[in-house]
N, CA, C and O atoms as a DFTB+ gen file, in Angstrom:
764 C
 N C O
     1  1     -22.046      27.837      -6.219
     2  2     -21.268      27.055      -6.691
     3  2     -19.768      26.606      -6.612
     4  3     -19.488      27.710      -6.143
     5  1     -18.830      26.118      -6.642
     6  2     -17.540      25.641      -6.523
     7  2     -17.072      26.446      -7.494
     8  3     -17.954      26.876      -8.238
     9  1     -15.765      26.856      -7.775
    10  2     -15.313      26.964      -9.150
    11  2     -14.726      25.740      -9.908
    12  3     -13.515      25.648      -9.708
    13  1     -15.282      24.669     -10.807
    14  2     -14.445      23.888     -11.026
    15  2     -12.922      24.218     -12.704
    16  3     -13.006      24.925     -13.708
    17  1     -12.323      23.735     -12.439
    18  2     -10.969      23.822     -12.696
    19  2     -10.288      22.332     -13.235
    20  3      -9.706      21.434     -12.627
    21  1     -10.765      22.579     -15.111
    22  2     -10.470      21.425     -15.939
    23  2      -8.569      21.903     -16.056
    24  3      -8.022      22.955     -16.390
    25  1      -8.057      20.652     -15.634
    26  2      -6.199      21.071     -15.787
    27  2      -5.744      20.425     -16.932
    28  3      -4.891      19.549     -16.791
    29  1      -6.387      20.850     -18.645
    30  2      -5.416      20.252     -19.304
    31  2      -5.951      21.140     -20.629
    32  3      -6.921      21.888     -20.745
    33  1      -5.248      20.870     -21.266
    34  2      -5.777      22.765     -22.498
    35  2      -6.373      21.215     -23.326
    36  3      -6.252      21.619     -24.483
    37  1      -7.000      19.537     -23.503
    38  2      -6.891      19.365     -24.354
    39  2      -8.227      19.555     -24.937
    40  3      -9.213      19.059     -24.393
    41  1      -8.289      20.060     -25.723
    42  2      -9.799      20.573     -26.613
    43  2     -10.947      19.126     -26.700
    44  3     -12.177      19.163     -26.689
    45  1     -10.346      18.326     -26.757
    46  2     -11.514      16.923     -27.008
    47  2     -11.975      16.486     -25.490
    48  3     -12.851      15.621     -25.467
    49  1     -11.458      17.014     -24.099
    50  2     -11.212      17.015     -22.414
    51  2     -12.396      18.207     -22.195
    52  3     -13.336      18.377     -21.418
    53  1     -11.798      18.931     -23.335
    54  2     -12.453      20.657     -22.723
    55  2     -14.197      20.661     -23.538
    56  3     -15.167      21.283     -23.106
    57  1     -14.165      19.836     -24.705
    58  2     -15.559      19.454     -25.448
    59  2     -16.802      18.819     -24.741
    60  3     -17.960      19.238     -24.757
    61  1     -16.101      17.277     -23.873
    62  2     -16.346      16.672     -23.560
    63  2     -17.570      17.132     -22.143
    64  3     -18.694      16.680     -21.921
    65  1     -16.638      18.353     -21.279
    66  2     -17.418      18.475     -20.114
    67  2     -18.106      19.523     -20.811
    68  3     -19.059      19.881     -20.118
    69  1     -18.028      20.234     -21.989
    70  2     -19.234      21.013     -22.662
    71  2     -20.291      20.483     -23.189
    72  3     -21.230      21.273     -23.281
    73  1     -20.424      19.745     -23.455
    74  2     -21.505      18.695     -23.960
    75  2     -22.413      17.876     -22.843
    76  3     -23.508      17.339     -23.014
    77  1     -21.568      17.956     -21.589
    78  2     -22.983      17.667     -20.235
    79  2     -23.271      18.639     -19.653
    80  3     -24.157      18.696     -18.801
    81  1     -22.338      19.861     -20.139
    82  2     -22.906      21.544     -19.645
    83  2     -22.276      21.463     -17.933
    84  3     -23.170      21.594     -17.097
    85  1     -21.129      21.304     -17.475
    86  2     -20.907      21.627     -17.024
    87  2     -19.800      22.846     -16.994
    88  3     -18.767      22.689     -17.644
    89  1     -19.970      23.857     -16.373
    90  2     -19.188      25.343     -15.774
    91  2     -17.810      24.884     -15.785
    92  3     -17.547      23.777     -15.315
    93  1     -16.699      25.794     -16.386
    94  2     -15.415      25.049     -15.324
    95  2     -14.370      26.011     -15.807
    96  3     -14.723      26.372     -16.929
    97  1     -13.250      26.585     -15.468
    98  2     -12.372      26.747     -16.679
    99  2     -11.049      26.255     -16.435
   100  3     -10.561      25.940     -15.349
   101  1     -10.568      26.228     -17.482
   102  2      -9.172      25.425     -18.003
   103  2      -7.505      25.663     -17.702
   104  3      -6.778      25.988     -18.641
   105  1      -7.113      25.533     -16.731
   106  2      -5.437      25.548     -16.319
   107  2      -4.905      25.262     -16.978
   108  3      -5.748      24.832     -17.766
   109  1      -4.096      25.123     -17.369
   110  2      -3.420      24.002     -18.187
   111  2      -2.452      23.563     -16.952
   112  3      -2.248      24.419     -16.091
   113  1      -1.788      22.166     -16.796
   114  2      -1.650      21.417     -15.151
   115  2       0.215      21.511     -15.810
   116  3       0.497      20.755     -16.740
   117  1       0.763      21.978     -15.531
   118  2       2.158      22.811     -16.108
   119  2       3.133      20.877     -15.781
   120  3       4.052      20.544     -16.529
   121  1       2.726      20.078     -14.777
   122  2       2.948      18.728     -14.500
   123  2       4.000      18.150     -15.902
   124  3       3.534      18.517     -16.981
   125  1       5.380      17.279     -16.024
   126  2       5.662      16.740     -16.562
   127  2       5.686      15.387     -16.668
   128  3       6.361      14.768     -15.845
   129  1       4.947      14.654     -17.713
   130  2       4.693      13.561     -17.111
   131  2       5.519      12.478     -18.071
   132  3       5.742      12.335     -19.273
   133  1       5.809      11.866     -16.939
   134  2       6.889      10.776     -17.235
   135  2       5.892       9.107     -16.983
   136  3       5.146       8.723     -16.082
   137  1       6.269       8.614     -18.001
   138  2       5.860       7.415     -18.266
   139  2       6.962       6.091     -18.156
   140  3       7.521       5.525     -19.096
   141  1       7.124       5.684     -16.125
   142  2       7.352       5.263     -15.512
   143  2       6.810       3.541     -15.891
   144  3       5.628       3.203     -15.828
   145  1       7.452       3.012     -16.109
   146  2       8.347       1.772     -16.822
   147  2       7.698       0.532     -16.319
   148  3       6.842      -0.241     -16.747
   149  1       8.647       0.663     -14.930
   150  2       8.203      -0.196     -13.764
   151  2       6.396      -0.190     -13.251
   152  3       5.778      -1.069     -12.651
   153  1       6.141       0.526     -13.524
   154  2       4.455       0.456     -12.298
   155  2       3.812       0.854     -13.817
   156  3       4.169       1.772     -14.555
   157  1       2.653      -0.231     -14.049
   158  2       2.032      -0.399     -14.179
   159  2       0.918      -0.305     -14.841
   160  3      -0.045      -0.288     -14.073
   161  1       0.538      -0.212     -16.333
   162  2      -0.452       0.673     -17.023
   163  2      -1.494       1.720     -16.299
   164  3      -1.421       2.948     -16.240
   165  1      -2.716       0.619     -15.647
   166  2      -3.363       0.842     -14.710
   167  2      -3.296       2.335     -13.638
   168  3      -4.023       3.323     -13.533
   169  1      -2.118       1.913     -13.003
   170  2      -1.431       2.472     -11.772
   171  2      -0.606       3.765     -12.594
   172  3      -1.103       4.891     -12.599
   173  1       0.222       3.578     -13.029
   174  2       0.485       4.829     -14.007
   175  2      -0.370       6.319     -14.889
   176  3      -0.168       7.495     -15.194
   177  1      -1.337       5.297     -14.976
   178  2      -2.625       6.514     -15.691
   179  2      -3.371       7.083     -14.211
   180  3      -4.159       7.978     -14.518
   181  1      -3.365       6.893     -13.045
   182  2      -4.003       7.829     -11.548
   183  2      -2.591       8.606     -11.218
   184  3      -2.618       9.811     -10.967
   185  1      -1.100       7.716     -11.230
   186  2      -0.457       8.564     -10.187
   187  2       0.366       9.802     -11.711
   188  3       1.390      10.350     -11.304
   189  1      -0.019      10.190     -13.242
   190  2      -0.207      10.859     -14.298
   191  2      -0.884      11.949     -13.557
   192  3      -0.432      13.034     -13.190
   193  1      -2.295      11.332     -13.385
   194  2      -3.556      12.126     -13.434
   195  2      -3.342      12.682     -11.805
   196  3      -3.295      13.877     -11.512
   197  1      -3.241      11.723     -10.971
   198  2      -2.926      12.509      -9.517
   199  2      -2.430      13.813      -9.546
   200  3      -3.044      14.794      -9.128
   201  1      -0.851      13.823     -10.248
   202  2       0.469      14.440      -9.738
   203  2      -0.132      15.787     -11.152
   204  3       0.559      16.800     -11.036
   205  1      -0.931      15.886     -12.035
   206  2      -1.173      17.041     -12.922
   207  2      -2.736      17.564     -12.474
   208  3      -3.521      18.157     -13.214
   209  1      -2.885      17.307     -11.540
   210  2      -3.946      18.028     -10.550
   211  2      -3.509      18.416      -8.794
   212  3      -3.750      19.268      -7.939
   213  1      -2.818      17.313      -8.956
   214  2      -2.219      18.192      -7.788
   215  2      -1.255      19.752      -8.001
   216  3      -1.338      20.757      -7.296
   217  1      -0.436      19.548      -9.104
   218  2       0.116      20.789      -9.771
   219  2      -0.718      22.176      -9.751
   220  3      -0.378      23.143      -9.070
   221  1      -1.843      22.143     -10.580
   222  2      -2.644      22.869     -10.373
   223  2      -3.396      23.321      -9.123
   224  3      -3.813      24.454      -8.881
   225  1      -3.498      22.124      -8.314
   226  2      -4.069      22.636      -6.587
   227  2      -3.633      23.332      -5.599
   228  3      -4.101      23.757      -4.543
   229  1      -2.623      23.371      -6.155
   230  2      -1.568      23.859      -5.479
   231  2      -2.220      25.705      -5.543
   232  3      -2.346      26.552      -4.659
   233  1      -2.402      25.714      -6.479
   234  2      -2.560      27.538      -6.766
   235  2      -4.258      28.333      -6.919
   236  3      -4.666      29.477      -7.119
   237  1      -5.023      26.673      -6.643
   238  2      -6.052      26.946      -7.206
   239  2      -7.443      26.323      -6.160
   240  3      -8.543      25.948      -6.564
   241  1      -6.698      26.401      -4.035
   242  2      -6.929      25.310      -2.861
   243  2      -8.015      25.641      -3.556
   244  3      -7.923      25.167      -4.688
   245  1      -9.322      26.430      -3.346
   246  2     -10.714      25.970      -3.059
   247  2     -11.074      25.559      -3.654
   248  3     -12.183      25.075      -3.425
   249  1     -10.216      25.320      -5.452
   250  2     -11.859      25.070      -5.823
   251  2     -12.014      23.116      -6.335
   252  3     -11.314      22.330      -5.697
   253  1     -12.661      22.729      -7.120
   254  2     -12.410      21.737      -7.741
   255  2     -11.592      21.229      -8.613
   256  3     -12.026      21.752      -9.640
   257  1     -10.623      20.512      -8.967
   258  2      -9.750      20.442      -9.485
   259  2     -10.085      19.028     -11.123
   260  3     -10.023      17.900     -10.635
   261  1     -10.222      18.995     -11.863
   262  2     -10.310      18.100     -12.703
   263  2      -9.272      17.363     -13.470
   264  3      -9.386      17.899     -14.572
   265  1      -8.529      16.659     -13.563
   266  2      -7.516      15.907     -14.643
   267  2      -7.160      14.620     -14.841
   268  3      -7.588      13.656     -14.206
   269  1      -6.334      14.604     -15.770
   270  2      -6.600      13.027     -16.205
   271  2      -5.667      13.130     -17.311
   272  3      -5.386      14.219     -17.812
   273  1      -5.018      11.666     -17.838
   274  2      -3.690      11.093     -18.087
   275  2      -4.615       9.757     -19.317
   276  3      -5.190       8.747     -18.909
   277  1      -4.509      10.132     -20.622
   278  2      -4.702       9.005     -21.299
   279  2      -3.632       8.412     -22.201
   280  3      -3.092       9.149     -23.026
   281  1      -3.229       6.920     -22.089
   282  2      -2.232       6.439     -23.854
   283  2      -2.993       5.436     -23.484
   284  3      -3.773       5.255     -22.550
   285  1      -2.413       4.440     -24.920
   286  2      -2.781       3.456     -25.010
   287  2      -2.117       2.398     -24.753
   288  3      -1.130       2.716     -24.090
   289  1      -2.163       1.224     -24.957
   290  2      -1.515      -0.179     -24.290
   291  2      -2.251      -1.259     -25.076
   292  3      -3.271      -1.936     -24.948
   293  1      -1.024      -1.067     -26.155
   294  2      -0.658      -2.507     -27.295
   295  2       0.368      -3.440     -26.689
   296  3       1.431      -3.074     -26.187
   297  1      -0.162      -4.961     -26.812
   298  2       0.763      -6.120     -27.270
   299  2       1.661      -5.620     -25.598
   300  3       2.841      -5.274     -25.555
   301  1       1.182      -5.667     -24.974
   302  2       2.133      -5.097     -23.469
   303  2       3.226      -3.174     -23.553
   304  3       3.787      -2.657     -22.587
   305  1       3.156      -2.475     -25.307
   306  2       3.438      -1.507     -24.970
   307  2       2.563      -0.591     -24.634
   308  3       1.367      -0.561     -24.923
   309  1       3.588       0.656     -23.605
   310  2       2.696       2.072     -24.112
   311  2       2.843       3.080     -24.607
   312  3       3.463       4.018     -24.106
   313  1       2.313       3.072     -25.657
   314  2       2.109       4.342     -26.445
   315  2       1.509       6.000     -25.942
   316  3       0.282       6.091     -25.981
   317  1       1.986       6.801     -25.655
   318  2       1.851       8.412     -25.422
   319  2       1.702       9.202     -26.504
   320  3       0.981       8.517     -27.230
   321  1       1.896      10.077     -26.997
   322  2       1.430      11.021     -28.103
   323  2       2.873      11.024     -28.215
   324  3       3.855      11.200     -27.495
   325  1       2.468      10.643     -29.935
   326  2       3.893      11.152     -30.657
   327  2       4.867      11.742     -30.952
   328  3       4.740      12.717     -31.692
   329  1       5.852      11.453     -30.594
   330  2       7.254      13.547     -30.829
   331  2       7.147      13.868     -31.711
   332  3       7.311      15.069     -31.922
   333  1       6.750      12.842     -32.932
   334  2       7.013      13.550     -34.141
   335  2       6.018      12.072     -35.924
   336  3       5.562      10.928     -35.899
   337  1       6.158      12.894     -36.782
   338  2       5.312      11.922     -38.109
   339  2       5.681      10.825     -37.710
   340  3       4.886      10.057     -37.168
   341  1       7.096      10.492     -37.915
   342  2       7.856       9.251     -37.644
   343  2       7.234       8.176     -36.579
   344  3       6.868       7.001     -36.635
   345  1       7.282       8.862     -35.905
   346  2       6.692       8.141     -34.353
   347  2       5.428       7.219     -34.338
   348  3       5.101       6.109     -33.917
   349  1       4.687       8.678     -35.286
   350  2       3.100       8.786     -34.770
   351  2       2.837       7.263     -36.394
   352  3       1.924       6.461     -36.589
   353  1       4.093       7.535     -37.137
   354  2       3.492       6.048     -38.038
   355  2       4.136       4.936     -37.291
   356  3       3.570       3.914     -37.678
   357  1       5.008       4.645     -36.443
   358  2       5.387       3.707     -36.287
   359  2       4.485       2.729     -35.271
   360  3       4.463       1.498     -35.295
   361  1       3.482       3.932     -34.052
   362  2       2.688       3.755     -33.351
   363  2       1.193       3.237     -34.238
   364  3       0.443       2.518     -33.577
   365  1       0.880       3.474     -35.258
   366  2      -0.022       2.850     -36.160
   367  2       0.404       2.200     -36.241
   368  3       0.340       1.410     -35.299
   369  1       1.489       1.747     -37.700
   370  2       1.923       0.717     -37.492
   371  2       1.652      -0.714     -36.332
   372  3       1.214      -1.815     -36.664
   373  1       1.992      -0.355     -35.178
   374  2       1.866      -1.240     -34.145
   375  2       0.292      -1.827     -34.050
   376  3      -0.160      -2.970     -33.972
   377  1      -0.427      -0.260     -34.105
   378  2      -1.953      -0.697     -33.831
   379  2      -2.777      -1.458     -34.916
   380  3      -3.895      -1.927     -34.700
   381  1      -1.780      -1.571     -36.700
   382  2      -3.089      -1.863     -37.067
   383  2      -3.072      -3.602     -37.240
   384  3      -2.071      -4.314     -37.158
   385  1      -4.543      -4.063     -37.512
   386  2      -4.488      -5.290     -36.758
   387  2      -4.707      -5.925     -35.865
   388  3      -4.858      -7.145     -35.791
   389  1      -4.755      -4.920     -34.873
   390  2      -4.685      -5.601     -33.386
   391  2      -5.930      -5.004     -32.471
   392  3      -6.997      -4.550     -32.883
   393  1      -5.615      -5.098     -31.536
   394  2      -6.869      -4.885     -30.249
   395  2      -5.996      -3.893     -29.249
   396  3      -4.790      -3.842     -29.008
   397  1      -6.489      -3.560     -29.041
   398  2      -5.532      -2.332     -27.996
   399  2      -6.465      -1.703     -27.090
   400  3      -7.642      -1.378     -27.246
   401  1      -5.367      -1.564     -25.723
   402  2      -6.747      -0.808     -24.695
   403  2      -6.194       0.863     -24.497
   404  3      -5.020       1.219     -24.599
   405  1      -7.221       1.640     -24.231
   406  2      -7.102       2.793     -23.893
   407  2      -7.175       2.810     -22.612
   408  3      -8.272       2.520     -22.135
   409  1      -6.158       3.118     -21.764
   410  2      -6.118       3.685     -20.652
   411  2      -6.414       5.544     -20.408
   412  3      -5.902       6.380     -21.152
   413  1      -7.304       5.889     -19.257
   414  2      -7.638       7.258     -19.114
   415  2      -7.330       6.989     -17.010
   416  3      -8.124       6.430     -16.253
   417  1      -6.079       7.555     -16.655
   418  2      -6.425       7.946     -14.802
   419  2      -6.846       8.702     -14.975
   420  3      -6.313       9.483     -15.763
   421  1      -7.921       8.985     -14.461
   422  2      -8.310      10.567     -13.830
   423  2      -8.372      10.682     -11.878
   424  3      -8.382       9.872     -10.951
   425  1      -8.395      11.868     -11.996
   426  2      -8.863      12.407     -10.968
   427  2      -9.340      14.044     -10.537
   428  3      -9.212      15.062     -11.216
   429  1     -10.019      13.863      -8.953
   430  2     -10.665      14.933      -8.747
   431  2     -10.580      15.357      -7.565
   432  3     -11.173      14.646      -6.754
   433  1      -9.754      16.793      -6.897
   434  2      -9.059      17.147      -6.167
   435  2     -10.478      18.432      -5.575
   436  3     -10.525      19.557      -6.071
   437  1     -11.413      18.000      -4.577
   438  2     -12.096      18.839      -3.599
   439  2     -11.554      19.737      -3.025
   440  3     -12.498      19.967      -2.269
   441  1     -10.785      20.486      -2.725
   442  2     -10.154      21.784      -1.447
   443  2     -10.607      21.633      -0.378
   444  3      -9.882      21.081       0.449
   445  1     -11.941      22.047       0.020
   446  2     -12.564      22.687       0.392
   447  2     -12.981      21.394       1.062
   448  3     -13.478      21.647       2.160
   449  1     -12.950      19.887       0.747
   450  2     -13.154      18.860       1.395
   451  2     -11.732      18.412       1.911
   452  3     -11.458      17.791       2.938
   453  1     -11.116      18.772       1.174
   454  2      -9.893      18.039       1.362
   455  2      -9.923      16.699       0.791
   456  3      -9.912      15.602       1.350
   457  1      -9.951      16.916      -0.040
   458  2     -10.746      15.334      -0.899
   459  2     -10.583      15.209      -1.814
   460  3     -11.187      15.826      -2.692
   461  1      -9.116      13.800      -2.150
   462  2      -8.815      13.286      -3.524
   463  2      -9.494      12.327      -4.007
   464  3      -9.725      11.497      -3.128
   465  1      -9.900      12.070      -4.942
   466  2     -10.706      10.513      -5.643
   467  2      -9.645      10.521      -7.142
   468  3      -9.326      11.426      -7.914
   469  1      -9.303       8.996      -7.080
   470  2      -7.879       8.985      -8.386
   471  2      -9.068       7.506      -8.685
   472  3      -9.313       6.509      -8.007
   473  1      -9.623       8.040     -10.133
   474  2      -9.736       6.681     -10.891
   475  2      -9.017       5.981     -11.982
   476  3      -7.910       6.293     -12.421
   477  1      -9.886       4.848     -12.431
   478  2      -8.551       4.366     -13.705
   479  2     -10.419       3.563     -14.711
   480  3     -11.359       2.797     -14.500
   481  1      -9.943       4.347     -15.600
   482  2     -11.287       3.924     -16.976
   483  2      -9.995       2.969     -18.232
   484  3      -8.848       3.195     -18.617
   485  1     -10.724       2.207     -18.407
   486  2     -10.390       1.090     -20.508
   487  2     -11.173       1.119     -21.429
   488  3     -12.238       1.034     -20.818
   489  1     -11.324       1.154     -22.058
   490  2     -11.822       1.001     -23.227
   491  2     -10.991      -0.050     -24.472
   492  3     -10.045       0.387     -25.128
   493  1     -11.624      -1.710     -24.670
   494  2     -11.168      -2.245     -25.370
   495  2     -10.753      -1.313     -27.045
   496  3     -11.588      -0.506     -27.453
   497  1      -9.965      -1.450     -27.536
   498  2     -10.804      -0.808     -29.026
   499  2      -9.994      -1.870     -30.289
   500  3      -8.858      -2.345     -30.300
   501  1     -10.849      -1.952     -31.043
   502  2     -10.597      -3.066     -32.503
   503  2      -9.981      -2.136     -33.355
   504  3     -10.530      -1.036     -33.421
   505  1      -8.850      -2.341     -34.101
   506  2      -8.156      -1.640     -35.360
   507  2      -7.899      -2.256     -36.413
   508  3      -6.897      -2.958     -36.548
   509  1      -9.160      -1.988     -37.683
   510  2      -8.602      -3.300     -39.116
   511  2      -6.887      -2.931     -39.180
   512  3      -6.237      -2.078     -38.576
   513  1      -6.532      -3.833     -40.055
   514  2      -5.438      -3.612     -41.084
   515  2      -5.246      -1.741     -41.536
   516  3      -5.969      -0.751     -41.643
   517  1      -4.386      -1.958     -41.624
   518  2      -4.199      -0.056     -42.243
   519  2      -2.934      -0.266     -42.988
   520  3      -1.771      -0.428     -42.618
   521  1      -3.538      -0.215     -44.205
   522  2      -2.072       0.142     -45.257
   523  2      -0.930       0.782     -44.983
   524  3      -0.884       1.752     -44.226
   525  1       0.406       0.122     -45.773
   526  2       1.216       1.544     -45.108
   527  2       1.039       2.834     -46.165
   528  3       1.923       3.690     -46.122
   529  1      -0.235       3.035     -47.256
   530  2       0.226       4.119     -47.499
   531  2      -0.899       4.878     -46.506
   532  3      -0.490       5.827     -45.837
   533  1      -2.521       4.415     -46.383
   534  2      -3.148       5.031     -45.409
   535  2      -2.307       5.158     -44.402
   536  3      -2.673       6.135     -43.750
   537  1      -1.316       4.649     -43.912
   538  2      -0.837       5.932     -42.277
   539  2      -0.334       6.591     -43.292
   540  3      -1.084       7.547     -43.489
   541  1       0.597       6.596     -44.100
   542  2       1.033       8.343     -44.655
   543  2       0.133       8.902     -44.848
   544  3      -0.009       9.950     -44.218
   545  1      -0.668       8.584     -45.579
   546  2      -1.840      10.418     -45.561
   547  2      -2.820      10.497     -44.581
   548  3      -3.468      11.544     -44.601
   549  1      -3.171       9.515     -43.552
   550  2      -3.573       9.841     -42.361
   551  2      -2.298      10.412     -41.564
   552  3      -2.654      10.543     -40.393
   553  1      -1.422      10.670     -41.665
   554  2       0.129      11.230     -40.779
   555  2       0.528      12.680     -40.960
   556  3       1.036      13.575     -40.285
   557  1      -0.107      12.426     -42.629
   558  2      -0.135      13.992     -42.896
   559  2      -1.327      14.695     -43.327
   560  3      -1.261      15.534     -44.225
   561  1      -2.652      14.341     -42.613
   562  2      -3.154      15.696     -41.888
   563  2      -3.035      16.460     -40.949
   564  3      -3.492      17.597     -40.828
   565  1      -1.920      15.385     -39.691
   566  2      -1.582      15.815     -38.759
   567  2      -2.632      15.669     -37.782
   568  3      -2.548      16.448     -36.833
   569  1      -3.548      14.907     -37.780
   570  2      -4.530      14.866     -36.796
   571  2      -3.388      13.581     -35.569
   572  3      -3.456      13.430     -34.349
   573  1      -2.598      12.996     -36.459
   574  2      -2.233      12.194     -35.465
   575  2      -1.784      13.032     -33.983
   576  3      -2.320      12.920     -32.880
   577  1      -0.708      13.828     -34.348
   578  2       0.035      14.284     -34.098
   579  2      -0.720      15.243     -32.953
   580  3      -1.419      16.211     -33.251
   581  1      -0.402      14.719     -31.348
   582  2      -0.825      14.897     -29.960
   583  2      -1.704      14.230     -29.222
   584  3      -2.266      14.670     -28.219
   585  1      -1.850      13.075     -29.740
   586  2      -2.458      11.954     -29.925
   587  2      -2.387      10.797     -29.751
   588  3      -2.176       9.965     -30.633
   589  1      -2.634      10.477     -28.019
   590  2      -2.021       9.208     -27.261
   591  2      -1.981       8.046     -28.675
   592  3      -2.765       8.084     -29.624
   593  1      -1.119       7.289     -28.531
   594  2      -1.487       6.076     -30.096
   595  2      -1.328       6.240     -31.335
   596  3      -1.185       5.515     -32.320
   597  1      -1.394       7.647     -31.048
   598  2      -1.634       8.278     -32.557
   599  2      -2.381       8.166     -33.651
   600  3      -1.954       7.941     -34.783
   601  1      -3.434       8.312     -33.351
   602  2      -5.136       8.555     -33.575
   603  2      -5.583       9.078     -32.823
   604  3      -5.102       9.082     -31.690
   605  1      -7.207      10.044     -33.287
   606  2      -7.686      10.814     -32.959
   607  2      -8.928       9.264     -33.197
   608  3      -8.836       8.605     -34.233
   609  1      -9.969       8.896     -32.126
   610  2     -10.958       7.924     -32.332
   611  2     -12.132       8.973     -32.746
   612  3     -13.107       8.607     -33.403
   613  1     -11.978      10.086     -32.375
   614  2     -13.550      11.349     -33.171
   615  2     -13.626      11.453     -33.706
   616  3     -14.783      11.556     -34.114
   617  1     -11.789      11.699     -35.200
   618  2     -12.223      12.108     -36.022
   619  2     -11.531      11.191     -37.073
   620  3     -11.764      10.021     -37.378
   621  1     -10.849      11.846     -37.412
   622  2     -10.438      11.075     -39.796
   623  2      -9.969      10.128     -38.651
   624  3     -10.153       9.075     -39.262
   625  1      -9.382       9.636     -37.142
   626  2      -9.131       7.370     -37.228
   627  2     -10.073       6.996     -36.714
   628  3      -9.792       6.219     -35.802
   629  1     -11.641       7.246     -36.902
   630  2     -12.577       6.465     -36.895
   631  2     -12.456       5.351     -38.090
   632  3     -12.912       4.208     -38.064
   633  1     -11.785       5.931     -39.054
   634  2     -12.589       5.345     -40.097
   635  2     -11.200       3.869     -40.141
   636  3     -11.087       3.296     -41.225
   637  1     -10.468       3.494     -39.204
   638  2      -9.685       2.946     -38.660
   639  2     -10.320       1.667     -37.522
   640  3      -9.863       0.552     -37.270
   641  1     -11.199       2.178     -37.146
   642  2     -11.747       0.956     -36.220
   643  2     -12.685       0.327     -36.531
   644  3     -13.260       0.679     -37.560
   645  1     -13.136      -0.680     -35.879
   646  2     -13.613      -2.220     -36.259
   647  2     -15.259      -2.132     -35.165
   648  3     -16.469      -2.334     -35.264
   649  1     -13.822      -1.520     -33.784
   650  2     -15.220      -1.659     -32.622
   651  2     -15.216      -1.308     -31.776
   652  3     -14.237      -0.562     -31.756
   653  1     -15.745      -1.280     -30.734
   654  2     -14.801      -0.348     -29.691
   655  2     -16.005      -1.274     -28.594
   656  3     -17.219      -1.478     -28.590
   657  1     -15.157      -1.536     -27.984
   658  2     -15.632      -3.182     -25.939
   659  2     -15.387      -1.294     -25.112
   660  3     -14.412      -0.581     -25.352
   661  1     -16.548      -0.913     -24.188
   662  2     -16.075      -0.057     -23.068
   663  2     -16.586       1.536     -23.034
   664  3     -16.260       1.780     -24.196
   665  1     -16.816       2.054     -22.838
   666  2     -16.854       3.166     -22.430
   667  2     -16.181       4.510     -23.842
   668  3     -15.073       4.987     -23.596
   669  1     -16.915       5.002     -25.199
   670  2     -17.204       5.495     -26.015
   671  2     -15.598       6.767     -25.954
   672  3     -14.578       7.071     -26.572
   673  1     -16.649       7.197     -24.350
   674  2     -15.811       8.623     -23.626
   675  2     -14.804       9.070     -23.738
   676  3     -14.488      10.168     -24.195
   677  1     -13.732       7.657     -23.023
   678  2     -12.985       7.751     -22.245
   679  2     -11.905       7.389     -23.550
   680  3     -10.832       7.896     -23.222
   681  1     -11.742       6.656     -25.016
   682  2     -10.864       6.427     -25.313
   683  2     -10.828       7.858     -26.800
   684  3     -10.245       7.880     -27.884
   685  1     -11.795       8.900     -26.075
   686  2     -11.601       9.963     -26.308
   687  2     -10.908      10.907     -25.903
   688  3     -10.679      11.996     -26.430
   689  1     -10.494      10.375     -24.730
   690  2     -10.188      10.760     -23.502
   691  2     -10.208      11.910     -21.994
   692  3      -9.582      12.845     -21.495
   693  1     -11.763      10.768     -21.705
   694  2     -12.059      11.706     -21.007
   695  2     -13.846      10.159     -19.807
   696  3     -14.983      10.350     -19.376
   697  1     -13.561       9.798     -19.828
   698  2     -14.459       8.665     -19.075
   699  2     -15.680       9.939     -18.172
   700  3     -15.341      10.544     -17.156
   701  1     -17.226      10.115     -18.927
   702  2     -17.659      11.230     -18.403
   703  2     -18.111      10.404     -17.313
   704  3     -17.928      10.701     -16.132
   705  1     -19.154       8.569     -18.017
   706  2     -20.002       8.546     -16.958
   707  2     -19.415       7.934     -15.305
   708  3     -20.095       7.710     -14.304
   709  1     -17.891       7.782     -15.507
   710  2     -17.708       7.209     -14.627
   711  2     -16.952       8.764     -13.443
   712  3     -16.815       8.817     -12.221
   713  1     -16.645       9.748     -14.494
   714  2     -16.197      11.260     -13.989
   715  2     -17.574      11.974     -13.211
   716  3     -17.584      12.732     -12.242
   717  1     -18.403      11.585     -13.792
   718  2     -20.231      12.087     -13.293
   719  2     -20.653      11.829     -11.806
   720  3     -21.006      12.540     -10.866
   721  1     -20.404      10.137     -12.072
   722  2     -20.531       9.499     -10.733
   723  2     -19.649      10.616      -9.444
   724  3     -20.130      11.207      -8.477
   725  1     -18.423      10.567      -9.883
   726  2     -17.239      10.743      -8.973
   727  2     -18.058      12.299      -8.081
   728  3     -18.192      12.669      -6.914
   729  1     -18.450      12.838      -9.497
   730  2     -18.759      14.408      -9.438
   731  2     -19.340      14.506      -8.050
   732  3     -18.916      15.230      -7.149
   733  1     -20.486      13.587      -7.991
   734  2     -21.588      13.815      -7.498
   735  2     -20.974      12.958      -6.781
   736  3     -19.919      12.872      -7.409
   737  1     -20.844      12.019      -5.611
   738  2     -19.904      11.850      -4.952
   739  2     -19.338      12.782      -4.147
   740  3     -19.051      12.503      -2.983
   741  1     -19.028      14.473      -4.886
   742  2     -18.649      15.401      -3.893
   743  2     -19.393      16.439      -3.761
   744  3     -19.004      17.605      -3.693
   745  1     -20.734      15.958      -3.712
   746  2     -21.697      16.972      -4.155
   747  2     -21.845      17.280      -5.288
   748  3     -22.958      16.772      -5.424
   749  1     -21.548      17.879      -6.624
   750  2     -21.269      18.433      -7.427
   751  2     -22.569      17.427      -8.952
   752  3     -22.484      16.331      -9.506
   753  1     -23.408      18.385      -9.031
   754  2     -24.299      17.759      -9.455
   755  2     -24.223      18.001     -11.611
   756  3     -23.867      18.955     -12.304
   757  1     -24.529      17.196     -11.813
   758  2     -24.373      17.078     -13.289
   759  2     -25.797      17.582     -13.834
   760  3     -25.868      18.361     -14.785
   761  1     -26.458      17.290     -13.443
   762  2     -28.165      17.188     -14.369
   763  2     -28.756      18.117     -13.058
   764  3     -29.941      18.448     -13.021
């Protein structure tokens, strides 16, 4: 069995892969993300995930590298991770009483096959109206920091979510269904 590397230190991605029984090691990708406004969101997510995978692949050429990049798109605005509490409040105010897309680009590089596959998944999320005091209280929990769009759908932030259309694990940060299908194409059996 080839060594599988998750090119991400995201605890959520790690937990999702552990839940399906995949054996892997974590290696942080040092690639600096740049949200290029000239690219459409789906292409941007695929580009960033590929660049993250490629950065780790340089040191682990005979391994299978998995990487992903997730962000939120609301009213045509791309939301990455908030810079600080003020930015998290801005994002949550924007998402309040609206529908948005969670877009995850993900890449698998198999060095031994000299093959890379990059895809994109999207999930539509409906957010209820969030009061300013709820936003303040939620941001004080620190959960929104480090999360695309300023909330964690699998955490406290779930109290704001009315409905999810599409792949739930994608909204957490890694579309497991599509990822397992891609791994199978490369000869890696998840089950």
